[in-house]
C-alpha positions in Angstrom: 49.4 32.7 -61.1 48.8 32.3 -64.9 52.0 30.2 -65.1 50.6 27.7 -62.6 47.4 27.5 -64.5 49.3 27.0 -67.7 51.5 24.3 -66.2 48.4 22.5 -64.9 46.7 22.6 -68.3 49.9 21.3 -69.9 50.0 18.4 -67.4 46.3 17.7 -68.2 46.9 17.8 -71.9 49.9 15.4 -71.4 47.6 13.0 -69.4 44.9 13.1 -72.1 47.5 12.3 -74.8 48.7 9.3 -72.7 45.2 8.1 -72.4 44.5 8.5 -76.1 47.6 6.5 -76.8 46.4 3.7 -74.5 42.9 3.7 -76.2 44.6 3.5 -79.7 46.7 0.5 -78.5 43.5 -1.2 -77.2 41.6 -0.4 -80.4 44.5 -1.9 -82.5 44.5 -5.0 -80.3 40.8 -5.4 -80.7 41.0 -5.0 -84.5 43.8 -7.5 -84.8 42.0 -10.0 -82.6 38.8 -9.6 -84.5 40.7 -10.1 -87.8 42.2 -13.3 -86.5 38.9 -14.6 -85.3 37.0 -13.2 -88.4 34.6 -11.5 -86.1 32.9 -8.4 -87.4 33.1 -5.2 -85.3 29.8 -3.7 -84.6 29.6 0.1 -85.4 29.1 1.3 -81.8 31.3 -1.3 -80.2 34.6 0.7 -80.1 32.9 4.0 -79.3 31.1 2.3 -76.4 34.5 1.0 -75.1 35.9 4.6 -75.4 32.9 5.9 -73.4 33.5 3.4 -70.7 37.2 4.1 -70.5 36.6 7.9 -70.4 34.3 7.6 -67.4 36.8 5.4 -65.6 39.7 7.9 -66.0 37.6 11.0 -65.5 37.7 10.9 -61.8 
């Protein structure tokens, strides 16, 4: 039984790592885009985006 739980937790950890990678790619894209357009990133902007993404993938 504990092996099943461990396997599930490893699968969840892998999924979380995948999502973190996607968020990093999006953050890098936004930073690059903002540099090109000389737009300043507001302090809460990226964290707000992370929060929205987290709620989408939580379910």
